[in-house]
N, C-alpha and C positions, 0 to 999 in steps of 0.2 A: 925578553922578544921585546918588541914596534907593536905599539897600537894605532892603528889608523886615528886619522885627524876628523875629528866630530864636525857635523856640518853644523853650523850657528842659523839658531832659529829664527825667521826675520822679526824683523822689527815688529811691535806691536803701534797704530795708530801713525799715518802717516806715511808718504811716498819710501819708498826704497831705492829710490833712482839716485838719489844724489845723497853724497855722505854728510851735507849741511842743511839736510829736510830736519831734524830735529831739533838743532841749534837755533840759542835767539840769535835775530840782528843784531848786532853791536850799530851803534851810529855815532858818528864823529861829535865831540863839544865844539860848539862856535860859540866866540863874542860878540853880540852885535850891539854896536855903538852907531847913533844917528841922531841928529839933532837940527827939529823942522824941516825933515825930508819929507815928502809927499808920502799920503800911505802907497803910489803906483811906484815911486822909487824904492819904496820899503818893501815890495814885493819883489822886486827884481832882483835886491840886493839879498833876500832870505831864500829865493831860489835857485840865486847863482850861485851861491853858498851848499850847495847841493847836488850844481850843474842840471837844474831843473829849469824846466818852462815856468812862464808866470802869468797870471791874467790878472785883473786887476776891472771890477764892474767902474764903469765909465761914472757914475754917481761918488764914488769913493775917490776918482786916482788924484784930484787936487787937495781932497785932506790932510791937514801938515800934520805931522806924529815923531814925536822923540822917544827913545829906548835906549837904555845901556843894562844888558843885560849878559849872561852865559850860559849857554844849553845846549843841546840838540835841536837839530830843526825843529821837531815835535813842540819840545817845552818851548822854546821860540814863539811858535805860531800860535800856542795857548798863552802865554804872557801878551802877546799883540792884539788877539782875542780879546783879553781881556779888559787890556786900555784903552783900547780903541772904540770898542764896543761894535765890532762887526763879527762874521763868520768868516776864518782860515779855514783852508782846508787842503792838505797835506796829502796830496795822492801819490805817493810809492810804486805805483805798479806802473800810471803812467809817465810818472817824472815830471809833476806839475804841483804848483802851489796857486792855487787862487783864494783872493781879498773877496769877498762878498758881501752884497748888504745880510746885516741880519733881519729876520722874519717876526714880526712883532710876537707873534703865537709860536712858539715851539712845538714840534706834532708829536701825542702821547696817542699811545694805544690805546687806553680806556679814559676817558671821561666821565665824570660824574655830576 
């Protein structure tokens, strides 16, 4: 005898319209080597690696920066952020990399 096929239950959590809905996103690893480049040039290089657009705050544009490191675009952004003391935003949804001035106070939900 033949059993009819059973219908698979819907996936819990997330949409079922995409076959990649539940899978983690994979990002390529890049090598970033810059010596005495401006932060504007650094932003353009980082953005061009992922084919994103770039924006650098005019007050940061001429600041010199050197880096030699390996990582994903997000990891490289965190390294640049720490070494240069700036705010780096990698917006994957809008495909943009932004270098911004770090504010003196980080926002907090509750202050004592």
